[in-house]
C-alpha positions, 0 to 999 in steps of 0.5 A, a space after each residue: 408293250 415288251 411281254 413277261 420276262 423269261 430271262 431275268 438276273 439280279 444284282 443282289 445288292 444291300 446286304 451289307 447294308 441291311 446287316 448295319 442298319 440293324 447292328 448286325 455283322 455282315 455275314 449275318 446279312 449274307 445268310 439273309 440275303 441267301 434266304 432271299 435268294 430261295 424264296 425269289 427263286 421259287 417266286 420265279 417259278 410260279 411266274 413262268 422265269 425260265 432263267 434266273 441269274 444272281 450275283 452271289 460274289 464278284 471277281 472284286 469282292 475278293 478285296 473285302 475284309 478277310 473276315 467276310 470273306 472267309 465267312 462268305 465262302 463257308 456260307 456257300 458251301 454249307 448251303 450248296 451241300 444243305 439245299 442242293 437236294 432240296 433245290 433239285 427236288 423242286 426241278 431246280 438246275 443249277 449252274 455256277 459262272 465265273 472263274 474256278 480258280 482262286 476257290 478252294 478245291 473243296 468248294 469248286 467240288 461242291 459246286 461241280 457236284 450241284 450242277 452234276 446233280 440238278 443237270 436234268 432238271 427243267 423246271 428253272 435253272 438257276 444261274 449263280 455268278 461266284 466269282 464272277 466279273 462280265 470282264 473277266 468272262 469275255 477276256 477269257 473268252 477272247 483268250 480263245 477265240 479263233 474267229 468266226 463272229 459272235 455265235 463262236 464267241 458267245 459259244 466261249 462264255 461261261 455258259 453259252 446256255 444262258 439266253 441273254 436276259 430280258 431284265 437286269 433287276 439292281 436292288 438298293 437304289 444304286 443305278 449301275 451294272 457293276 461289271 455284271 453280264 456285259 455281253 449277255 446284258 447288251 440290250 436288257 432293260 433295266 430295273 432299279 428297285 429301292 429295297 436292301 436285298 433281303 427286304 426285296 419281297 414278293 411283292 417288290 418282285 412282281 413290282 420289278 416285272 409289271 414294270 418291264 411289261 410296260 417297256 417298248 423294246 426295239 433292239 436299235 430299232 424305231 
């Protein structure tokens, strides 16, 4: 039987469908999803989770309609500015993983500011996968890799200090990884929740963690 999950990653899927079901613009779904991230982050602290990684924007998401992408960039910028002091006061360390090139200078500066502001916190680390793709991360590391084995390669990933996730959760009923944490998630347990991300409650989160807790992790052994 597994112990409690300490390192958890989530594919926060279903914001668009949540909005569509309610006749709302897609970006209203993203705003609701961002509220859910903050709420579940606070739950994660109470549940004893040490690292929470959320998939906020993938390298493939640039292909979405221009209006939606612009709205997402504006939301990220606004929320980083407004919510970083609050998260800092709560002891949250923030780290953004993904490619910074292609991201507007102003947003990159706010991301760096949030990381610097919260760098000394140790209550929980929130990794935000932004402009992120698992294959892109491996390619970027491989381009600088000069040998030395797994540890040397891992040191070249976007956040070498990140622990491999014990558990990867995906909401909305979809059952795939969608290019998420390909290296780090090699032996992660997977839980697929039916709820759309904005509907993913504290109780649903607890249920996902409970499902993990009864799994038997063998890491290739017997």
